[in-house]
PAROZA-363444 format. One record per residue (C-alpha): x, y, z; residue in three letters; residue number from 1. Coordinates in steps of 0.001 Angstrom, whole numbers, plus 500000, padded with zeros to 6 digits. Each point is the difference from the previous one (the first is absolute). Example, Ala and Ser with C-alpha at 12.3 -4.5 7.8 and 13.67 -1.06 7.14 Angstrom:
BEGIN
VEXVO      c1      c2      c3  code  pos
VEXVO  512300  495500  507800   Ala    1
VEXVO  501370  503440  499340   Ser    2
REM end
This chain:
BEGIN
VEXVO      c1      c2      c3  code  pos
VEXVO  015691  876588  546585   Met    1
VEXVO  498948  503033  502043   Trp    2
VEXVO  504404  500560  501044   Trp    3
VEXVO  500297  499327  496145   Ser    4
VEXVO  497384  502514  498725   Ser    5
VEXVO  500345  502337  503172   Arg    6
VEXVO  499348  503748  499306   Pro    7
VEXVO  502792  502499  499338   Gly    8
VEXVO  500365  502959  502484   Pro    9
VEXVO  497036  501607  500505   Pro   10
VEXVO  499734  503678  497738   Val   11
VEXVO  499988  503245  502175   Arg   12
VEXVO  497230  502345  500992   Arg   13
VEXVO  499021  502834  501855   Arg   14
VEXVO  498908  499918  503568   Gly   15
VEXVO  501962  498717  503240   Arg   16
VEXVO  504065  498758  498475   Pro   17
VEXVO  499986  496326  498555   Pro   18
VEXVO  501330  497449  502965   Arg   19
VEXVO  502805  497771  498071   Ser   20
VEXVO  498343  496151  499753   Leu   21
VEXVO  503538  499182  501849   Glu   22
VEXVO  499161  502112  503605   Arg   23
VEXVO  496209  498547  499146   Ile   24
VEXVO  501090  496236  500740   Val   25
VEXVO  501798  500619  502887   Ser   26
VEXVO  498305  502046  501818   Val   27
VEXVO  497080  497477  499217   Ala   28
VEXVO  502000  497047  501111   Leu   29
VEXVO  501331  502195  503682   Glu   30
VEXVO  495219  500276  500013   Val   31
VEXVO  499730  495971  499977   Val   32
VEXVO  502980  499553  502193   Asp   33
VEXVO  498294  502215  502167   Glu   34
VEXVO  496174  499155  499745   Val   35
VEXVO  499859  496688  498207   Gly   36
VEXVO  498943  498948  495888   Thr   37
VEXVO  496193  500189  501130   Asp   38
VEXVO  499845  503504  501969   Ala   39
VEXVO  502437  500851  497123   Phe   40
VEXVO  497482  502800  497525   Ser   41
VEXVO  501376  502574  497695   Met   42
VEXVO  498402  502543  502241   Arg   43
VEXVO  502136  499072  502453   Leu   44
VEXVO  502980  500335  498170   Leu   45
VEXVO  498981  503354  498073   Ala   46
VEXVO  499935  501926  503258   Asp   47
VEXVO  503053  498504  501651   Arg   48
VEXVO  501816  501215  496117   Leu   49
VEXVO  498031  503541  500886   Gly   50
VEXVO  498411  499591  496581   Ser   51
VEXVO  496889  498131  498677   Gly   52
VEXVO  498639  497225  498468   Thr   53
VEXVO  499482  501478  496432   Ala   54
VEXVO  503466  500761  500013   Thr   55
VEXVO  500284  495879  500822   Leu   56
VEXVO  498309  499053  497178   Tyr   57
VEXVO  501517  502250  497471   Arg   58
VEXVO  502949  497055  500484   His   59
VEXVO  498368  497331  501455   Leu   60
VEXVO  496425  497925  499199   Ala   61
VEXVO  499387  498907  503371   Gly   62
VEXVO  500965  498579  503435   Lys   63
VEXVO  500355  496787  497504   Asp   64
VEXVO  502265  501514  498019   Glu   65
VEXVO  501945  501681  502880   Leu   66
VEXVO  500527  496599  501789   Met   67
VEXVO  502203  498491  496965   Ala   68
VEXVO  502002  502935  500432   Tyr   69
VEXVO  500797  499725  503829   Val   70
VEXVO  500791  496494  499526   Val   71
VEXVO  502750  500358  497501   Asp   72
VEXVO  500780  503765  501994   Arg   73
VEXVO  500494  496699  502915   Leu   74
VEXVO  501912  497615  498065   Leu   75
VEXVO  502323  502728  499331   Gly   76
VEXVO  501493  500416  503389   Glu   77
VEXVO  501420  496548  499641   Val   78
VEXVO  504193  500356  499981   Gly   79
VEXVO  502040  497132  499695   Ile   80
VEXVO  503312  500743  501850   Glu   81
VEXVO  502840  497622  498088   Thr   82
VEXVO  502541  501090  502408   Asp   83
VEXVO  502246  499732  496676   Gly   84
VEXVO  499216  496529  498575   Asp   85
VEXVO  499315  499327  496812   Thr   86
VEXVO  498723  496321  498436   Leu   87
VEXVO  503334  498651  499616   Ser   88
VEXVO  500961  500282  503804   Asp   89
VEXVO  496768  499304  501436   Thr   90
VEXVO  497058  497481  499490   Thr   91
VEXVO  496571  499855  498787   Trp   92
VEXVO  498221  499160  503704   Gln   93
VEXVO  501902  502934  501565   Arg   94
VEXVO  499755  502697  496967   Ala   95
VEXVO  495712  498750  500279   Thr   96
VEXVO  499785  500118  504032   Ala   97
VEXVO  501590  503541  500072   Arg   98
VEXVO  497271  500893  497612   Gly   99
VEXVO  496999  497803  501480   Ala  100
VEXVO  501507  501779  503522   Ser  101
VEXVO  499471  503330  498439   Ala  102
VEXVO  496444  499745  498567   Phe  103
VEXVO  498712  498447  503552   Tyr  104
VEXVO  502012  503585  501589   Asp  105
VEXVO  497791  501839  498150   Val  106
VEXVO  497175  498146  500015   Leu  107
VEXVO  499768  499942  504317   Lys  108
VEXVO  500993  503615  499707   Asn  109
VEXVO  496311  500666  498369   His  110
VEXVO  497679  496923  500971   Pro  111
VEXVO  496913  502794  499491   Asn  112
VEXVO  500463  499090  496558   Ala  113
VEXVO  501044  496784  499604   Leu  114
VEXVO  495738  498944  499023   Pro  115
VEXVO  501298  502349  496984   Leu  116
VEXVO  502065  496792  499223   Leu  117
VEXVO  497395  497304  499596   Val  118
VEXVO  497407  502324  497499   Thr  119
VEXVO  503304  500350  497374   Gln  120
VEXVO  503136  498767  498462   Val  121
VEXVO  502614  502728  500154   Pro  122
VEXVO  500848  501284  496507   Val  123
VEXVO  500673  503030  500356   Gly  124
VEXVO  503322  501589  499104   Pro  125
VEXVO  501949  499244  503158   Asn  126
VEXVO  498321  496609  500165   Ala  127
VEXVO  501341  498674  496382   Leu  128
VEXVO  503665  501302  501743   Ile  129
VEXVO  499519  497438  502952   Gln  130
VEXVO  498919  497963  497923   Arg  131
VEXVO  502654  499950  497350   Glu  132
VEXVO  502533  500169  502378   Arg  133
VEXVO  499246  496204  501968   Ser  134
VEXVO  498768  498936  496736   Leu  135
VEXVO  503662  500853  498545   Ala  136
VEXVO  502382  498664  502980   Val  137
VEXVO  498490  496830  499781   Leu  138
VEXVO  500144  499882  496460   Leu  139
VEXVO  503615  501011  499989   Ala  140
VEXVO  500714  497295  502659   Cys  141
VEXVO  499289  497570  497233   Gly  142
VEXVO  495663  499484  500782   Phe  143
VEXVO  498319  498442  497182   Pro  144
VEXVO  496864  503117  499422   Leu  145
VEXVO  496972  497420  500794   Asp  146
VEXVO  502631  499287  504055   Leu  147
VEXVO  500297  503930  499974   Ala  148
VEXVO  496215  500828  499127   Ala  149
VEXVO  499177  497837  503331   Arg  150
VEXVO  502871  500668  501922   Thr  151
VEXVO  499330  503760  500092   Tyr  152
VEXVO  496101  499957  500137   Thr  153
VEXVO  500175  497298  503152   Ala  154
VEXVO  502761  501961  502106   Val  155
VEXVO  497809  503151  499324   Ala  156
VEXVO  496561  497955  501141   His  157
VEXVO  501453  498775  503021   Tyr  158
VEXVO  501857  503675  500832   Val  159
VEXVO  495943  502286  499494   Val  160
VEXVO  498350  496812  501457   Gly  161
VEXVO  502001  499941  503076   Phe  162
VEXVO  499915  503627  500477   Ala  163
VEXVO  496075  500115  499352   Leu  164
VEXVO  499206  497451  502713   Gln  165
VEXVO  503100  501774  502304   Gln  166
VEXVO  499160  503453  499575   His  167
VEXVO  497079  500953  498123   Ala  168
VEXVO  497198  501951  501803   Pro  169
VEXVO  497974  497138  502542   Gly  170
VEXVO  503354  497603  500016   Ala  171
VEXVO  501325  498801  503251   Pro  172
VEXVO  501056  502403  502399   Gln  173
VEXVO  503018  499121  502185   Arg  174
VEXVO  498320  499784  503210   Gly  175
VEXVO  498087  497184  498844   Asp  176
VEXVO  502796  498054  499514   Ala  177
VEXVO  499548  498998  503607   Ala  178
VEXVO  496094  499234  500235   Arg  179
VEXVO  501333  497715  497422   Leu  180
VEXVO  502754  498131  501953   Arg  181
VEXVO  497516  499960  503190   Ala  182
VEXVO  497410  498672  497250   Phe  183
VEXVO  501950  497534  498597   Tyr  184
VEXVO  501499  498871  503271   Arg  185
VEXVO  496477  499406  501691   Ala  186
VEXVO  499198  497783  497755   Leu  187
VEXVO  498845  496231  500234   Asp  188
VEXVO  503531  498024  500081   Ala  189
VEXVO  498488  497236  498829   Lys  190
VEXVO  497878  500994  496960   Ile  191
VEXVO  502722  502875  499116   Tyr  192
VEXVO  503066  499212  501322   Pro  193
VEXVO  502536  501506  497792   Ala  194
VEXVO  498448  502976  499736   Thr  195
VEXVO  500633  499917  503688   Val  196
VEXVO  503838  499099  499735   Ala  197
VEXVO  500061  502700  497228   Ala  198
VEXVO  498435  502956  501707   Ala  199
VEXVO  502866  501786  500919   Asp  200
VEXVO  501755  499448  496681   Glu  201
VEXVO  496995  501192  498113   Leu  202
VEXVO  499748  503571  501353   Thr  203
VEXVO  502655  500791  501502   Ser  204
VEXVO  502284  500442  495934   Val  205
VEXVO  500858  503566  499463   Pro  206
VEXVO  497939  500720  496613   Leu  207
VEXVO  503047  501285  497862   Asp  208
VEXVO  501349  496660  500809   Glu  209
VEXVO  497244  497821  499386   Glu  210
VEXVO  500005  501711  496616   Phe  211
VEXVO  503625  499668  499421   Gln  212
VEXVO  499052  495935  500344   Phe  213
VEXVO  497777  499998  497777   Gly  214
VEXVO  501694  501654  497466   Leu  215
VEXVO  502767  497572  500471   Gln  216
VEXVO  498028  497081  500151   Leu  217
VEXVO  498065  501354  495922   Val  218
VEXVO  503855  500661  499063   Leu  219
VEXVO  501090  496279  501177   Asp  220
VEXVO  497199  498622  498252   Gly  221
VEXVO  500456  502132  496584   Ile  222
VEXVO  503971  498853  500681   Glu  223
VEXVO  499546  496265  499724   Arg  224
VEXVO  497203  500636  496952   Ala  225
VEXVO  502701  502092  498572   Arg  226
VEXVO  502582  497387  500011   Lys  227
VEXVO  497485  496940  499175   Thr  228
VEXVO  499123  502571  496802   Arg  229
VEXVO  503869  499609  499386   Ala  230
REM end
């Protein structure tokens, strides 16, 4: 409802030159990338813009409203390369995997912004474009409406969940893999034989490879559901 009823551009007033909302949101994302959402403040943003907080409040009601714009600004970075493909010469799996990978690449490039995706369902202009594009591909490939909606949601949840667990603030670092591997290997093999045996496999797969493997499992499951429905 907020996105549908948000106000238009602010009225020009005397004083400092007005800042465009687009510029404010762009710099806000830069600040979030640097300091995270908890440390972010309107005062910090105003300083970065060389402005005052009063100028910001001509455009925005507060931090929460700004963060909604930041999420949509982030989603605007999701670009999908099609390599000239059309729906007549590609598959829904390939098109969906390409979109999911593009989404994941953006999220892992903005790890400090990931917590924002937990607190809100993105429904800004860029989010709506991404959602519409994904659903339209599935429907054009013959998906029934309910399965297309569930497919979109399942893939989006997988991408966001993986990014949150692996890249959000506080996520395990690369150096933790070696310590975790040593921990698994040191377990009592009589009690945890499978974990000890799989210690290397559990801790040595590159994140991008793990992401693609999990994504393919999701897509394979959806394809089975599609064939069963058909």
